[in-house]
C-alpha atoms as one frame of an Amber mdcrd trajectory, in Angstrom:
protein
  98.147  58.565-208.748  95.317  56.603-207.413  94.018  58.993-204.726  91.117
  56.532-204.185  92.593  53.053-204.021  95.806  54.953-201.816  92.472  56.044
-199.157  91.031  52.958-199.495  94.329  51.679-198.400  94.984  54.037-195.758
  91.169  52.740-194.213  91.967  49.151-194.868  95.813  48.823-193.783  95.877
  51.836-190.712  92.515  53.048-190.036  90.985  49.387-189.309  93.831  47.563
-187.305  94.019  50.415-184.786  90.092  50.054-183.586  88.497  52.103-186.019
  85.531  49.995-186.869  83.016  51.930-186.543  81.446  52.355-189.995  80.266
  56.178-190.118  83.339  56.812-189.172  84.726  54.848-191.879  82.333  55.617
-194.570  83.555  59.727-193.742  87.260  58.900-193.820  86.895  57.679-196.976
  84.537  60.635-198.618  86.465  63.798-197.538  89.713  64.200-199.646  92.063
  64.099-197.510  95.240  64.842-200.301  92.463  68.789-200.289  93.586  69.944
-197.044  97.266  69.182-197.103 100.276  71.537-198.115 100.925  71.015-202.003
 104.378  69.294-201.705 102.950  66.204-199.618  99.709  65.974-201.298 101.757
  62.848-202.332 101.954  61.368-199.432  98.450  63.098-197.543  97.713  59.068
-196.684 100.802  57.558-195.181 100.998  56.478-192.117 103.266  60.031-190.455
 102.284  63.529-189.540 102.160  66.183-191.918 104.300  68.941-191.359 101.966
  71.647-192.640 104.137  74.221-194.907 102.823  77.992-195.873 104.711  79.113
-199.102 107.061  76.502-198.622 107.906  77.788-195.257 107.581  75.270-191.962
 105.357  76.610-189.739 107.015  74.096-186.675 102.997  72.316-187.087 102.044
  68.961-188.648  99.085  67.171-188.895  97.998  64.095-187.341  98.482  61.065
-188.633  95.592  59.273-190.256  95.010  56.847-187.749  95.115  59.204-184.712
  92.614  61.406-186.697  90.149  58.731-187.204  90.675  56.947-183.545  90.018
  60.327-181.894  86.553  60.780-184.548  85.309  58.106-183.657  86.341  57.825
-179.357  84.502  61.609-179.712  81.456  60.432-181.716  80.641  64.140-182.201
  76.264  63.958-182.678  74.726  65.802-185.773  72.614  68.209-182.570  75.832
  68.977-180.751  78.674  71.996-180.527  82.497  71.769-181.182  85.301  73.381
-179.628  88.167  72.675-181.601  91.924  74.070-180.721  94.555  74.252-182.506
  93.111  74.131-186.356  95.600  73.317-188.442  95.208  72.246-191.793  91.836
  72.626-191.597  90.928  68.659-192.080  89.996  67.661-188.533  87.614  70.039
-188.356  86.058  69.392-191.472  85.940  65.730-189.904  84.265  66.962-187.328
  81.612  69.137-189.043  80.126  66.435-191.011  79.162  64.606-187.830  78.500
  67.621-185.645  75.809  70.830-185.761  78.486  73.126-185.551  82.063  73.881
-185.478  84.319  76.470-184.485  88.240  75.272-184.422  90.673  78.462-183.621
  94.269  78.393-184.697  97.408  80.712-183.313  99.265  80.878-186.459  97.550
  83.865-188.404  98.429  81.584-191.680  97.331  78.357-191.098  93.972  79.853
-189.808  93.977  81.488-193.345  94.767  78.165-194.460  92.530  75.927-193.157
  89.351  78.674-193.730  90.446  78.544-197.056  90.231  74.826-197.010  87.213
  74.477-195.344  86.012  76.860-197.357  86.183  74.790-201.172  84.913  71.766
-199.212  81.614  73.577-198.920  81.252  73.108-195.742  78.946  76.060-194.035
  78.959  74.752-190.173  82.594  75.102-189.768  83.988  78.433-188.512  87.636
  79.447-188.234  89.066  81.841-185.573  92.468  83.615-185.716  93.263  83.677
-181.236  94.913  82.068-179.286  92.926  78.640-177.940  94.441  77.945-175.050
  92.470  81.403-173.305  89.302  80.383-173.745  86.566  82.369-172.373  83.223
  82.508-170.147  80.235  81.848-172.182  78.376  78.685-173.492  79.042  75.149
-173.070  80.633  73.076-175.759  79.473  69.395-176.008  82.251  68.169-177.860
  86.024  69.661-177.475  89.536  68.844-179.350  92.926  69.588-178.642  94.649
  68.600-181.755  98.091  68.858-180.121  99.546  67.794-176.667  99.581  69.680
-173.652 100.946  68.984-170.508  97.509  68.863-168.876  93.958  69.343-169.385
  93.586  72.787-167.499  90.478  72.785-166.030  88.725  76.034-167.476  88.436
  73.783-170.558  86.237  70.936-168.502  84.150  73.609-167.174  83.387  74.368
-170.416  81.504  70.852-171.408  77.986  70.613-171.172  76.914  67.426-169.114
  77.856  64.514-171.310  80.719  66.516-172.870  83.654  64.877-174.336  86.495
  66.333-174.489  89.782  64.557-175.813  93.388  65.051-176.077  96.615  64.082
-175.853  98.314  64.370-172.220 101.252  64.009-170.977 105.602  65.234-171.770
 107.720  63.524-174.513 108.016  60.505-175.387 105.898  59.280-173.104 102.074
  61.140-173.763  98.943  59.058-173.830  95.309  60.417-175.167  92.516  60.778
-172.700  88.660  60.743-173.314  87.578  63.009-170.605  83.346  62.666-169.984
  81.805  65.097-167.756  79.209  63.397-166.083  77.908  65.529-163.411  78.202
  69.452-162.664  81.136  68.100-160.729  82.128  64.936-161.813  84.385  63.885
-164.578  84.911  60.370-165.534  88.644  59.527-167.634  89.938  56.809-169.812
  93.077  56.745-171.554  92.956  55.544-174.945  96.157  54.933-176.805  99.417
  56.191-177.076 101.372  58.456-178.531 103.567  61.421-179.234 102.414  64.598
-180.272 103.545  68.434-180.627 102.440  70.560-177.780  99.867  73.065-177.883
 100.997  76.717-178.329 100.267  78.831-175.179  99.115  76.174-172.840 101.148
  75.480-169.192 103.651  73.132-169.940 103.707  71.479-166.020 100.520  71.656
-163.597 102.346  73.160-159.655  98.855  72.012-158.009  98.447  68.373-158.837
 100.770  65.805-157.536
């Protein structure tokens, strides 16, 4: 298989038409080898316009990688900078954390599935990145502490918990896929002041729910 041709076609036929026009993002997608982050049985499908199931030793984990166009669009909208600190919940294969790591100063990605955490860590280490840390933990439980410039919830949630919004720095951005199947929408939330947030709906999609997050918000109407 000609991986470079398949990668080029992925960008030109899937990603660019999906309003991903930031040339830095496109160049990064062309340079990071996505095929090295997918389970071996799916290597030939690494560039297909679909979620890639995440298998470990041939066994389904129930998790999946986002479709390439979703990864690229989220990266473009979050627009991490070289001085910024990033938190991702849902490491999966480590590919999204790798993309973020190439753009940001430091990335922490959290994965509740121990096998996937190990898989992501090995993929990231093999790629040579040294500014991405994979933590095996329940990423839905965000402890008090410092702030992040960028937060990505790599899965769907019924709503974005306030605890995550409070961990954004001023000017910080959070992206998540919000809703319940079959109606979900990717959102970008920016903290504009201490108690002020601005939300923008980006696109409709469907993603698997992140484990540990509440499925219904009983306090908002």
